[in-house]
C-alpha positions, -999 to 999 in steps of 0.1 A, spaced: 310 -554 294 308 -518 304 277 -503 319 270 -466 315 263 -439 340 253 -412 316 251 -376 328 243 -348 304 265 -319 316 256 -291 292 237 -285 261 234 -253 241 217 -245 209 241 -223 189 241 -208 154 276 -198 145 300 -192 117 315 -219 95 350 -210 109 340 -220 144 325 -253 131 357 -260 113 378 -253 143 356 -274 166 358 -304 143 393 -300 130 408 -305 165 395 -340 172 401 -351 136 437 -338 137 443 -355 171 429 -387 158 451 -389 128 481 -377 147 476 -405 172 472 -430 144 506 -420 130 522 -419 164 510 -453 177 509 -472 144 481 -491 128 459 -510 152 459 -548 148 429 -559 127 409 -584 147 398 -617 133 360 -620 129 340 -651 137 305 -652 122 288 -679 142 253 -694 136 237 -716 163 209 -739 153 191 -768 169 187 -803 156 157 -793 135 179 -766 118 159 -739 136 180 -708 146 185 -704 184 183 -669 197 197 -658 231 224 -685 230 254 -673 250 288 -677 234 323 -674 249 356 -678 230 385 -687 253 423 -689 248 441 -683 281 412 -661 292 379 -649 278 388 -634 244 353 -626 232 317 -632 241 282 -625 227 246 -635 225 229 -648 193 202 -626 178 167 -636 167 182 -654 136 206 -674 158 237 -654 147 264 -636 165 297 -619 155 327 -623 177 359 -603 174 389 -624 182 421 -605 191 446 -628 172 450 -660 153 453 -693 171 433 -720 189 401 -711 208 376 -731 228 340 -721 221 315 -725 249 278 -723 238 250 -723 264 213 -718 263 185 -727 287 169 -760 278 200 -771 257 232 -790 266 261 -767 273 286 -774 245 323 -769 241 342 -771 207 377 -762 196 384 -741 165 415 -728 149 418 -694 133 444 -690 106 468 -660 105 456 -650 70 419 -653 79 402 -620 88 366 -635 87 353 -670 91 318 -684 90 309 -713 113 277 -731 122 271 -750 155 243 -775 161 232 -773 198 215 -805 211 185 -802 234 188 -810 271 176 -844 282 191 -860 251 222 -881 250 254 -861 248 268 -862 213 297 -849 195 292 -814 181 303 -807 146 314 -774 133 305 -767 97 324 -741 76 301 -716 61 265 -706 68 242 -724 43 218 -696 31 192 -721 20 186 -731 56 174 -696 63 138 -684 58 135 -670 22 124 -635 33 149 -609 45 148 -585 73 165 -552 78 181 -556 113 193 -530 137 216 -534 167 202 -513 196 236 -509 211 249 -492 179 217 -472 174 220 -457 209 254 -441 200 241 -422 170 237 -384 172 199 -388 173 202 -408 206 169 -428 204 152 -435 237 126 -460 226 123 -488 201 104 -468 175 128 -438 178 155 -460 163 135 -473 133 143 -444 108 179 -457 108 166 -485 86 160 -483 48 123 -478 39 114 -462 72 110 -425 76 95 -402 102 70 -377 87 67 -340 97 38 -349 121 60 -374 140 44 -406 127 64 -434 110 60 -443 73 71 -479 63 74 -488 26 54 -457 17 25 -464 40 16 -448 73 24 -469 104 -12 -482 111 -8 -503 80 21 -522 97 22 -542 128 45 -539 158 55 -572 176 74 -574 208 84 -610 216 59 -621 189 30 -602 205 10 -575 187 14 -543 209 -3 -518 186 -32 -497 198 -64 -519 194 -85 -490 184 -63 -471 159 -35 -495 150 -8 -469 159 25 -479 176 22 -454 205 50 -451 231 71 -483 226 94 -500 251 127 -484 261 155 -491 237 177 -503 267 153 -533 270 156 -544 234 180 -571 223 172 -571 185 152 -550 161 141 -560 126 118 -546 99 104 -569 73 87 -553 43 60 -578 31 74 -609 50 62 -641 34 60 -662 66 23 -672 73 27 -666 110 26 -628 103 -8 -611 98 -27 -578 101 -5 -557 78 -1 -546 42 32 -527 46 56 -543 70 63 -560 103 84 -544 130 97 -571 154 117 -568 186 131 -593 210 138 -581 245 168 -587 268 167 -613 295 185 -612 328 219 -628 330 238 -649 355 254 -618 371 237 -586 384 242 -555 363 230 -519 368 232 -488 347 219 -453 352 217 -431 321 212 -393 318 206 -387 355 211 -349 352 185 -326 335 192 -304 305 186 -267 310 175 -242 283 200 -216 274 189 -185 254 213 -157 246 237 -172 271 211 -170 299 195 -199 318 158 -200 310 143 -230 329 144 -267 325 142 -282 289 146 -319 293 150 -346 319 153 -382 308 169 -404 335 170 -441 326 175 -470 350 183 -505 339 191 -535 360 191 -573 355 203 -604 372 193 -637 388 166 -638 415 172 -675 419 206 -687 406 203 -706 373 165 -706 376 147 -672 378 160 -640 361 148 -604 360 154 -576 336 140 -541 342 143 -509 321 126 -477 332 128 -441 320 112 -409 332 107 -384 303 101 -347 307 105 -329 275 97 -294 261 99 -295 223 104 -262 206 84 -256 173 106 -232 152 76 -217 133 63 -200 165 78 -174 188 92 -183 223 77 -190 248 45 -199 229 63 -225 208 67 -255 231 49 -288 236 53 -303 270 53 -341 274 57 -362 306 60 -400 306 71 -429 327 81 -459 305 88 -492 323 94 -527 309 99 -556 332 108 -592 321 110 -624 343 124 -656 329 119 -689 348 137 -720 336 111 -744 350 129 -776 338 155 -785 311 126 -788 287 105 -758 294 108 -721 302 83 -693 312 87 -656 303 65 -629 318 67 -593 306 50 -561 318 50 -528 299 36 -497 316 39 -464 299 15 -436 311 22 -403 293 7 -369 288 12 -343 261 3 -306 263 -4 -287 231 -6 -318 208 -1 -310 172 14 -276 179 25 -256 148 22 -224 130 -13 -231 118 -23 -245 151 -9 -223 179 -12 -233 216 -49 -222 222 -61 -243 192 -42 -275 203 -57 -301 226 -41 -320 255 -36 -358 255 -34 -383 283 -27 -420 275 -23 -450 298 -11 -481 278 -4 -514 296 7 -547 281 12 -580 300 25 -611 283 30 -647 294 51 -669 270 58 -706 277 82 -727 257 80 -765 259 102 -792 242 76 -816 228 79 -845 204 113 -835 192 100 -800 185 91 -769 204 56 -757 214 54 -720 222 22 -707 240 16 -670 244 -12 -652 263 -12 -614 262 -34 -584 273 -30 -549 260 -51 -520 274 -49 -484 261 -68 -456 278 -69 -422 260 -83 -388 268 -83 -358 245 -93 -324 259 -95 -290 242 -79 -261 261 -108 -237 260 -146 -233 253 -142 -212 221 -153 -225 187 -126 -236 163 -120 -213 134 -102 -224 102 -87 -197 81 -62 -198 51 -34 -183 72 -39 -203 104 -65 -216 129 -80 -198 158 -101 -206 189 -100 -241 206 -99 -276 192 -133 -288 183 -132 -324 196 -133 -340 231 -128 -377 233 -124 -404 259 -119 -440 251 -106 -473 264 -94 -501 241 -83 -536 251 -69 -566 232 -66 -602 245 -44 -627 225 -38 -664 228 -12 -678 203 0 -714 199 29 -721 177 44 -756 172 77 -763 154 79 -801 150 110 -821 144 124 -817 109 115 -845 85 128 -856 51 107 -861 20 124 -850 -12 146 -830 9 145 -815 44 113 -799 57 110 -775 87 74 -766 95 55 -744 118 18 -748 127 0 -721 147 -33 -708 159 -43 -673 170 -74 -662 189 -78 -625 195 -105 -605 212 -107 -568 214 -130 -541 228 -132 -503 223 -156 -480 242 -159 -443 246 -175 -412 230 -166 -382 208 -181 -348 216 -178 -321 189 -183 -283 190 -190 -259 161 -163 -252 135 -162 -219 115 -145 -215 82 -134 -180 73 -116 -164 44 -84 -143 47 -104 -113 58 -121 -133 85 -155 -133 67 -176 -164 76 -180 -187 46 -191 -219 62 -202 -233 96 -201 -269 107 -224 -278 136 -226 -312 152 -253 -333 167 -249 -348 201 -236 -382 190 -237 -414 211 -213 -435 232 -197 -465 213 -191 -499 227 -175 -523 201 -161 -558 203 -147 -584 179 -129 -617 176 -99 -622 153 -92 -659 149 -65 -673 126 -47 -705 118 -16 -709 97 9 -735 83 43 -729 68 70 -752 56 107 -744 48 117 -770 22 154 -776 13 156 -800 -16 193 -795 -21 222 -775 -8 216 -746 -31 178 -741 -29 153 -734 -1 116 -728 -6 89 -714 18 53 -724 14 27 -710 37 -10 -703 40 -29 -683 66 -67 -684 72 -81 -655 93 -113 -638 102 -124 -605 117 -159 -608 131 -168 -571 130 -161 -570 93 -180 -603 86 -151 -615 64 -130 -646 62 -97 -643 43 -71 -667 29 -35 -656 24 -13 -680 4 24 -670 3 56 -685 -12 92 -675 -14 126 -689 -23 163 -685 -15 189 -698 -39 227 -698 -42 242 -703 -77 271 -725 -64 280 -746 -35 305 -720 -22 289 -690 -38 289 -657 -21 258 -647 -40 223 -652 -24 191 -646 -45 157 -643 -28 122 -637 -40 86 -642 -31 49 -635 -38 21 -632 -12 -13 -619 -2 -16 -598 29 -46 -584 47 -49 -552 68 -68 -555 101 -95 -528 101 -89 -509 133 -117 -515 157 -122 -477 163 -131 -473 126 -166 -487 134 -171 -460 161 -179 -437 132 -216 -449 134 -220 -431 167 -200 -400 159 -218 -366 160 -233 -359 126 -224 -327 107 -248 -299 97 -230 -276 72 -243 -241 65 -227 -219 38 -228 -181 36 -225 -155 8 -205 -123 9 -233 -105 27 -233 -132 54 -266 -146 42 -273 -183 43 -270 -200 9 -298 -225 5 -307 -248 34 -282 -263 59 -270 -297 47 -273 -325 73 -248 -352 66 -257 -387 79 -230 -411 91 -234 -441 68 -213 -473 65 -212 -489 30 -217 -525 21 -195 -542 -4 -209 -566 -29 -196 -602 -33 -158 -601 -35 -142 -605 -69 -110 -614 -52 -111 -652 -49 -95 -654 -14 -121 -632 4 -154 -645 16 -177 -618 30 -213 -617 43 -236 -592 27 -239 -566 55 -227 -531 61 -190 -527 70 -179 -560 53 -144 -546 46 -113 -566 39 -83 -543 28 -56 -564 11 -24 -562 -9 -7 -585 -34 31 -580 -33 62 -596 -47 99 -589 -44 132 -600 -59 166 -594 -44 203 -604 -46 230 -602 -20 267 -604 -26 295 -608 -1 323 -589 -20 349 -594 7 350 -597 45 343 -560 50 317 -553 23 283 -569 17 259 -554 -9 222 -561 -14 198 -551 -42 161 -554 -37 130 -546 -57 95 -546 -41 61 -540 -57 27 -539 -40 -9 -533 -51 -33 -526 -23 -71 -526 -28 -102 -520 -7 -85 -495 16 -108 -478 41 -121 -444 29 -144 -417 41 -161 -394 16 -190 -369 14 -216 -382 -10 -253 -380 -19 -272 -412 -12 -309 -413 -22 -311 -375 -23 -296 -373 12 -262 -358 21 -240 -384 38 -205 -391 50 -199 -426 37 -174 -450 53 -164 -475 27 -135 -494 12 -130 -480 -22 -94 -469 -17 -64 -483 -35 -26 -477 -36 4 -487 -57 39 -488 -44 72 -497 -61 105 -496 -42 141 -503 -52 168 -506 -25 206 -507 -25 220 -514 9 256 -520 20 273 -530 52 309 -516 53 334 -529 78 341 -562 94 339 -551 131 312 -533 149 336 -506 162 345 -496 126 314 -503 106 290 -482 84 256 -488 69 246 -473 36 212 -474 19 196 -458 -11 159 -462 -16 140 -453 -48 103 -452 -42 70 -446 -58 38 -446 -38 5 -434 -52 -31 -438 -40 -63 -423 -26 -59 -395 0 -95 -397 13 -86 -422 40 -108 -426 71 -79 -420 94 -80 -382 90 -115 -381 106 -116 -413 127 -88 -413 152 -73 -396 182 -71 -361 166 -97 -359 138 -97 -329 114 -132 -315 112 -135 -312 74 -141 -345 55 -123 -340 22 -132 -352 -13 -112 -380 -27 -81 -373 -47 -55 -397 -61 -19 -384 -56 14 -393 -40 9 -409 -6 20 -386 23 50 -409 31 63 -412 -4 101 -403 -7 112 -408 -43 149 -408 -34 166 -413 0 203 -417 8 213 -427 44 247 -433 58 255 -439 95 279 -459 116 309 -457 139 346 -454 135 370 -461 164 403 -442 165 433 -450 186 433 -440 223 396 -445 227 384 -418 203 354 -426 182 333 -407 156 297 -415 148 283 -397 117 246 -398 105 240 -384 70 206 -382 53 197 -368 19 163 -372 4 134 -356 -15 110 -336 6 76 -350 17 47 -343 -7 19 -319 3 -15 -312 -13 -29 -277 -19 -63 -269 -4 -89 -243 -12 -108 -219 10 -131 -247 22 -101 -269 32 -108 -293 3 -79 -309 -17 -72 -293 -51 -59 -314 -80 -26 -299 -90 -29 -314 -125 -7 -336 -145 25 -319 -135 50 -329 -108 38 -335 -72 40 -305 -49 68 -313 -24 89 -297 3 125 -288 -8 151 -315 -7 162 -325 28 198 -328 39 211 -334 74 247 -341 85 248 -350 122 281 -359 139 291 -371 173 327 -374 186 336 -392 218 367 -396 239 370 -421 268 393 -411 297 402 -437 322 401 -421 357 406 -453 377 406 -491 373 368 -492 376 356 -458 362 361 -440 330 346 -408 317 333 -404 281 333 -369 268 313 -362 236 304 -334 213 275 -337 189 265 -314 161 231 -316 146 227 -302 111 264 -296 109 261 -278 75 233 -256 88 212 -266 57 177 -251 56 151 -279 59 117 -261 60 92 -274 85 59 -261 70 43 -245 39 14 -222 32 -7 -247 13 -40 -228 11 -45 -212 -23 -64 -183 -7 -34 -173 14 -13 -145 0 18 -165 10 6 -196 -8 36 -219 -17 60 -203 7 81 -226 29 92 -216 64 107 -228 96 140 -246 102 161 -262 129 195 -245 127 229 -260 136 230 -271 172 257 -283 195 253 -308 223 279 -314 250 276 -346 269 296 -368 293 291 -404 304 305 -422 334 314 -458 325 320 -485 351 
């Protein structure tokens, strides 16, 4: 397998004529087709889809596979679902060697027919310490043995080759259906913002304990598999109402490997002149055995220095500056044939100058951010009683510091903000987790049962303080209309326990049906609630050899209220003074108390809450139905419908309580989402494979969420509630990406996206939402982006090759506005502006 020494030789942003674009792309396409004609059609390889399971019919990830004829013909490692795809060069007999720590190394012979382009096989791998037994190879992969829910999976190796060139795990997620990145850089999953989902790395929750945000995730070079499950029905998953992002990391192998990516910086070129450094992102990865066949290490580190240009502002006042060091280390110790210990350490300090920079918030208004996240995980696996006991202990710590850039008061105007950011915040949040999961030996009672039993004990803390300075609201002529002063506020020091216990069973009554039953009991002590989450799902195939798979499920899911939400009690309180046209005070200043509401006894039968303030339990009830059809070896199509109803979402609204003004933190929010997906995998081999998806989505709910005021970058105005499209709603989204390998080591990687624009909500002079009435939702114009990357590998010696590549971003130079004048008092109200024009990126990689 080739490692990559990647060096970025030259990048230049260029807006040019369509004729130059045509010439630049016609040459590689013409060469590719000419070589196809000259050298003939390449031989189509034979595809072996292999599933590796244990004796309890559980999938075995990280099993190493080799297919040998006279030499190694193909090799691979199974993913989190125990699957791997091998490309065999020709028909004939092969010897499969399957190995995994804690299991008996197994050899089996298979025969590939000449007329077979794709073949599905299943291998049962016996545990070490048991008597050697004959291994049977079964034709086909029984779908009913899989868990009933489905996952959208992403291969990191393919994602890294796309024109977007993701550097971290979360950077790659928008390549999946149902996941988009909003204009402010946050992720939206199934119509909800990212803090309604959970991010798991090696089954450990790595979200920010205080906010629930994903933050700077692990380097993509350290990731083995990525999956996104929208409303998964397995009881082991909790603390979400939207989806679960799960990643498994790479372990070190039996041989040492080293790669150095992007060692050279990228310089800024303007008008054909060098204007300083733009980006430096060197990445170092190495792995190998510290002790042969016993102790392995894998390390991925990246140093990120990036100046991001905001196209709505003039140079040089349009750049945010970020610096980060992102390191992920993994140690795997095979203690004995029956047990293994994995230790991981993620360290990612980073800083951002001019956070939230944009036309309406120029550099003096934006704050600086400094974060120091650390996650340490110990994972122990033990073969016990014919099953597997997995014990996990983890600690996550996130330190955050937000500082304004100057002493001036913040001024909000219809046409843009002035002064300095009003908030200064320092906090430190920690989470400790202890998870036990036991998968006992499968048993038979009216069919085969495969169960999991687990317990979770979490403890988290959050301490810090928010300081706030006066905020002035002015009209378009800079006349003062309102002033917001703040009291001193107090430090906060919060803590909570989050225990949970769950049971799930996968029952296979016959060869055509599989059913999941599960229940999860969980509590969050700071909310004084206990919640029960029953879930069930099924997977069914109409016939014994049917290529159709039908899945569906129904479940209840609970959102974990971010610990930092309850810091609102100690926030500075607002004193609002209004002024008339003669700059005279209108009435008396209004002092808004910070109050936390108390919910009455729950009408939802699965929630038990104490009668005290802050007894919140946001939940959703969701169901889905989907069908998958393997049309031929190179085309698989899936249809999916998902519907969700969320209630008791956290809100923050200005109200009058007992003749007193107050900002009330409550849980009166709700949301409704419906989503229809069509996805297709086109191509039988990874070198010539494309992924298509169409998502039709509707997501409506309350906009007065607490996150706008309680978080890392609060907005000073607390807005009245309004029901409208959620900020992440995309009614229609088409996405196509993949790779096509041409002869003579040419390859082309397109990435095409077409969708509706994000919704936006008009505001008035006082920055309050305006109901736009029964008409269509206000939206940005339709978004279209066609990115293309072409590569050519040149062999310069036996050991080294050079990969030359040309990438074009926004190939058609389509105008995709970045911002809108949304204040009705602005003379330019409703005008869209800003755009990233066509850009060319020239790269080279050194392969060895």
